[in-house]
C-alpha positions as a printed Julia matrix, in Angstrom:
110×3 Matrix{Float64}:
   0.0     0.0    0.0
   1.02    3.61  -0.48
   2.94    5.39   2.26
   1.17    8.66   2.99
   2.36   11.5    5.19
  -0.04   10.32   7.93
   0.74    6.58   7.65
   2.65    6.55  10.93
  -0.47    7.53  12.92
  -3.13    5.52  11.04
  -3.39    1.78  11.6
  -4.96   -0.21   8.76
  -3.59   -3.67   9.53
  -6.7    -4.87  11.38
  -8.86   -3.84   8.44
  -6.56   -5.55   5.94
  -6.45   -8.72   8.05
 -10.23   -8.78   8.05
 -10.26   -8.37   4.27
  -7.7   -11.17   3.96
  -9.99  -13.48   5.92
 -12.81  -13.1    3.4
 -13.47  -16.05   1.1
 -12.81  -14.16  -2.11
 -10.0   -14.22  -4.66
  -6.65  -12.59  -3.96
  -7.27  -10.0   -6.65
 -10.62   -9.1   -5.05
  -8.89   -8.77  -1.67
  -6.27   -6.45  -3.15
  -8.99   -4.42  -4.83
 -10.91   -4.09  -1.53
  -7.73   -3.04   0.28
  -7.07   -0.42  -2.37
 -10.63    0.89  -2.1
 -10.41    1.0    1.71
  -7.11    2.84   1.59
  -8.5     5.3   -0.94
 -11.63    5.9    1.15
  -9.53    6.57   4.26
  -7.19    8.84   2.29
 -10.03   10.87   0.79
 -11.68   11.24   4.18
  -8.45   12.51   5.71
  -7.87   14.96   2.87
 -11.45   16.18   3.16
 -11.05   16.78   6.89
  -7.82   18.71   6.29
  -9.2    20.78   3.43
 -12.26   21.73   5.45
  -9.93   23.4    7.96
  -7.95   25.46   5.45
  -8.69   28.69   3.63
  -8.4    28.88  -0.16
  -4.74   29.95  -0.28
  -3.73   27.38   2.34
  -5.5    24.66   0.34
  -3.38   25.53  -2.68
  -0.23   25.46  -0.55
  -1.22   22.13   0.99
  -1.69   20.58  -2.46
   1.73   21.86  -3.48
   3.25   20.24  -0.39
   1.41   16.98  -1.09
   2.82   16.93  -4.61
   6.38   17.21  -3.3
   5.84   14.14  -1.09
   8.06   15.8    1.53
   6.37   14.51   4.66
   8.31   16.78   7.01
   7.23   19.89   5.08
   3.63   18.68   4.95
   3.55   18.2    8.72
   5.28   21.51   9.37
   2.68   23.26   7.24
  -0.32   21.45   8.73
   0.8    21.97  12.31
   1.21   25.69  11.63
  -2.31   25.98  10.2
  -4.53   23.49  12.08
  -4.72   22.91  15.83
  -4.61   19.25  16.89
  -4.19   18.1   13.3
  -3.01   14.62  14.3
  -6.17   14.07  16.34
  -8.36   15.3   13.48
  -6.65   12.94  11.05
  -7.0    10.01  13.47
 -10.68   10.82  13.98
 -11.41   11.03  10.25
  -9.69    7.71   9.64
 -11.4     6.07  12.6
 -14.86    6.98  11.33
 -14.13    5.36   7.96
 -12.44    2.31   9.46
 -15.37    1.73  11.81
 -17.78    1.93   8.87
 -15.64   -0.45   6.81
 -15.33   -2.96   9.67
 -19.11   -2.89  10.01
 -19.54   -3.46   6.27
 -17.07   -6.36   6.34
 -18.85   -7.92   9.3
 -22.17   -7.66   7.47
 -20.63   -9.13   4.31
 -19.18  -12.02   6.3
 -22.59  -12.64   7.92
 -24.35  -12.76   4.6
 -21.93  -15.37   3.23
 -22.07  -17.72   6.24
């Protein structure tokens, strides 16, 4: 999976293990993992963007494109209070929803 600037504070292993335990093909598992990662990523970006003004959004995108994680964090910490907590919260909401969906999917196949 892709290493994002927030990867060190977001745990996805439990979600991926749950996907791996599904009785589906390996390619379907990889596709689900990719979708889950994308959903988490988009949720995190949305939560960040909702905290920034127009000019800061442009600057944030420029930092994202450089893939310089230290610069991204320096920028975010200067613009958004408790950014790590906000990122964790955004990811947790999505992960909880995905775990619920996986549990329901598992129940419907048993």
